[in-house]
N, C-alpha and C positions, 0 to 999 in steps of 0.2 A: 241653841238657845243663849249661851251665855255669851258669844258673840254677838250677837242683837242687841242684849241689852247692853253692851259694854260699848256700842256704836251710838245708839238711842241716848244713852246717857252724856257720851259727848259732845252730840248736837245740841241734847237740851242744853245744856251747860256752856257752851256756846253762844246760845241763842240768849241766855242768863245775862251772860256777859258782857254782850253787845247792849240787853236795855240798859245794863246799869251802867255802860258809857254812854249812852245818849241821855237818860236820866241826868245822869253828872251833871255833863256839859249845857243841857237847860237850865239845871238848877242853877248854875255859876253864873249863866247870861241873864238870869231875871235876880237874882243879888247885886250882878254890877248896874241892871240897870235903875235900880235905886226904887223901881215901881211906878217911876215917870211914864208918861205919855199910854201908847197903849197897852204897856206891862203894869198899870194901873189897877191893883186886887187881884191880881191872877197869881197869886204865889199859891194860896192857900187853895184855888179851883187845882191848881195843878198838883198841887200836892194829893188831894183827894182822888184825882183822875190819873195819876202815877201810881198811888197804890193799887185802886181796883184794876190796870192794869196789870200789875205784879200779880195780883190773886188768883186773874183770870189763868193769866199763863201758866202757872203753877198747879191752878186747880185741872186745866187740862190735861197735865204730865202725870197728874196724882191717880193711879192703877186702883186706889181704895175709892173713887168714887164710880158711880154710873156712869154709863153712855150718855144719859138724858145730862147729868149734873155737867159731864164734861162740855157737850156743848152748850149748854146754856153759858159756861163759863167762857167756850171760844168766843160766843158771840159778844160777850163782856169786856173782854181783850178790846175787839175789834172798834164796837162802837166807845169805849174809853180812848182808844185811838184819835178816832176821827173828831173824838170832842175837844182832844188836846191841841187838834190843828183848828178848830175854831178859835179856843181861845186865843194860841198864842201863832204867830208868825215865820215861827223858823220853819224852814223846808227841811230840815233834819229829821222832823218828827214822822215825814213817812217812813222813819226804817222801822218805827213800833209796826205797821202795818205792814213792812215787810218779812218780820217776825211773824206775823198774822197768819199772813198766805201762807207763808210756810210750814205752817202747822195745821192748817186747813186739809194738807192733804189725809189726813186720818180721819177725816170725817165724809169727805167726798170724793168723788169719782174724777178723773182727768177732765174731762169735758165744763165736770160743773167747777170745778176750780180754776179754769182759763177763761169762766165766764164769770166768776168771783174777782179775776185780775181785771176784768173790762168797766166792771164795776167800781172797784178801788181807785183805777185812774180818774174813770169821770166822774165820782164824788172829790178826789184833789183837785183834778181841774176846777170844781164850781168852788170849791173852799176859796182855791187861790184867785178865779175871777173876778167872783160874785161876793165874796166876803171881805178879803183882803185889796180886794182893786188892783190885783199885780197887771202891769201891762203887757206883759208876756209870761203867761203861765204854763205854757207851751212845753218851755224849756226843763224847769226843774220838776214837770209832770214825766217828762219822759225820760229825763234821766234819769231819776229814782225808779220809773217805770220799767227800765233795763236791769236793774237790781231786783226789782219784786218776781220778774220773766226768770230770772237768772236764779233766784232761792226756790221759787216754786218748782221749776226744771230738776235742781239740785234735789230738792225735797221731794217729787213724786220718784226720782230716780232710786233714791234710797229707800224710799217705802215698797217699790217694786221689787226692788233686792233683796228687802226683808221678807216680804212675802213670798217669793220665791226659794228663800230658804225656809220658812216655814212649810212650805209645800213640799221640799225634801226631804223634811224631818220627817212630816206625815206620812211621808209614801215609804218613808226610813222604817220607820215603828210599822206600818201596816206590813210590810216585807219581812220584819223579824217574829211581829205577830204571826204572819200566815208560815213561815216556815217551821214556827216552833210546833204551831197545832199542827202539819205536815207531817213532821218528826213525830209527833205522837199520833197521828192517824197511824202510821208504819209501824211504828211499836206494838198498837193496838193490833191491828192486824196482824202483826206474826205472833202475839199473844193469843191471839184466837185461834191462829191455825194450829198450833202448837197443842193449844187446849182440845182442839175437834182431833188429832191425829191422837192424840192420846186416849182420848172417848173410844173413836172409832176403829181403830186397830189394834194398838195395845190393851184397851178394856175389853176388845171382842176376842183376842185371842186369850185371853185369862181367864176371860168366863168359858169359852170352848176347852181351855186345861183345866180347868176345874170340874166343869161337867165329865171328861174323860176319866180323870182321876177320881171319882165318887162311881163311877164303873166299876174301874180297875179293883177299888176300895170294898166292892161287894163282891168281886169276881177272884179274891186273893183269903188268903186265910195265915194266920200267925204271926211272923216277926215281920214278914212281906205286907200284912194286909195294914201294921200301926205303922210303917215306912210310907206306904202309901197316903194313908190319914194323916200323917205328917205334912205329908208333898201336899194336900192339900187345904189345908191349914193355911200353912205360906201363900199358896195362890190367892185364898180369899184376903187375906192380910194384905197381899202385893196388891189385888184387885182394887180394897179398902184406899190403901196409899195414892194410888193412880186415881180414882175418883175425888180425892181432896185435893191434890194436886190439879185437877181439872177444874174444880171449882174456886180453887185460889187462883188461878189464871185466869178465869171468866170476872170472878169479883176486883181483878186489878184493872180491868179493861176500861176504867174511867180515863176519861184524858186529860193530862195537866191544865184543864181549863183556866185556873185560875191565875198561873204563870203567864198565858196567853194574853189574857184580859188584861192584865198589869202591866206587861211591854205596849201595848195598845196606848194605855192611857201615861205611862211616864214621859215626864221632862215634856208635857204639852206647853208650847210657849204662849204667855200671857195669860196663863190660866191653872189656877193651883186646882188639882183635879184630887176629889177623895172617892175612896175606891173602897166599897164593903161586900163581902161576898159571905154569905151563912155557910157553918160549916157543911149544913147536910146536904147544900148543893152538890151535886156530883152529874155529870154531864159524860156521855160517852158512845154518843152520835155526833158528828163531825160536821154534821150541815147545819146543829142545834146551835151548836159550838159556835162555828162561824157567822152564822146568821145574827147571834146574838154581839160578837165581836163586830162585826159589823155596822150593828145599830147605835152601839155606843159610839163607834167613831162618825157616823155620820152626825149625833146628837152633839158631838163635841166640837164638830164643825160647824155647824150651825148658832151654838151658842159663840165661839170667835168670830163669826161674820156676822151676826146680825142684834145679839143680845148686850155686847161691850160686857161681860160679867166677868170678875178676877176670882169666883170658887165655883167648881161644879162637886156636886155629888151623885156618884153612881152607886147603886144598891143591886143586888142580885139578891132573889131568894127562893126558897120553894114554897110553895101553898099546894097542898094537896097532890095532886098529878100532874102537876105545870108548874115551869118555874119561871118566874117576873123578873125584871128588869125595871129599875125607875132611875131617871136623868134630870136631874135638876139644876138650875143655878141660881146665882144673887143678880142676873140682867134687869134688863129691861125690855120687853117682848115687844114687838108690834100689837098695835090694836086690833088690827086686820091682819091675818097669816093666810097670805096665799100659799098651798101646797105644791112646792117645786119640785124638781127632779129629784132633788134630796128625799123628802116623803114620800114620794112616790115608790122612789127606789125600795126605799125600807118597807113598805108594804106590800110592794113585789117578793121581797127575801122571805119576807114573814107569812106570805100566803102558801110558800111551797112548803114549808113546815108546820102549816094549821096557825099559825100564831095568829098576832092581831093587835094593832096599835092604837090608842088611846092619847090624848092631849087634854091636858087642864091648867089651869093660871092659878100661881100660887103667889100671891101679892101680886106684883106685876111681873113675876117672873114665869116661864113657861117649863112646865114639868110635863116627859115625857114617859110614859109608861107601856111595858110590853110584857105578853103573857102568849106562853108557848107551850104546849104541853109535851110531855115528854113521852119519848116511841116507847111502843109498849102498852100504855097507860088509854 
């Protein structure tokens, strides 16, 4: 996760540095022109457009903004770049759209990005041929077109690598959480076996011993009878201790569910997950614990893919004889949500443990609510 952030910061810093160099060269050319000819009255509009372009670029990379705001900022960045091309006849202004197309990989699929590349080159060709009457617009468009394609391919490769790292991180967290849950299940099974053996074997033999001592006590007299009575009392005391030990082992059979879920949500890339588990939540069924963990994992994955959220809140609490889970975020949920494989998988998991899944909108964000009846109730 830290490596991803450093890489993104370096890429964005390179884009900002390139932006400043192009803006400075253009501003220098405008000042040297003295506002003559085609440059008359272009300084102020250029400053407005270049500031809009910068604000758009900075907003696209700002995690505090929602996905929708970032998309609008990206559109402002692109439109302002084309507007500068209409305002000034400098071929190097295409560098602004090179930066724009490189940042488009964060919003669109590879196919859409290459479609945008064709649109960008077409618009620049029309600007040079129809607006500036360039007799040979193919040369600058083709030259900078190769830079656009190179930037797009490099950015797409970096995005794919980041997605692969994120997926690896997801799989690692899933593996660690599952390993912890399996370890807890193994300990739970061993505690249950010991408790059962103590109850069925030791408890049975002590009960039989106590009964035999009771019979022996009635058949003896004097000092021998007193000794038998003492032995019977010790047997009853030992049987009580065994029963208490069995009860303690059974009470401690709850899984360390909190730790397993915490391992699942720790260090989620590009998302700050706040986990809250009420104190009275105890789960001793492995299937229930695994179902909750998988549902939370799928909900967070959907948040990362579709909502563009910066924060997510996961709460687990007990309500009556059921455990409830709520997962919400501060992102922008699509207006029409089609339940894909993720939702289908969650519902199938919940059906196996008698649970249910509901969803609701809180503002523009989506909230998922899970309810699972506790086993034995």
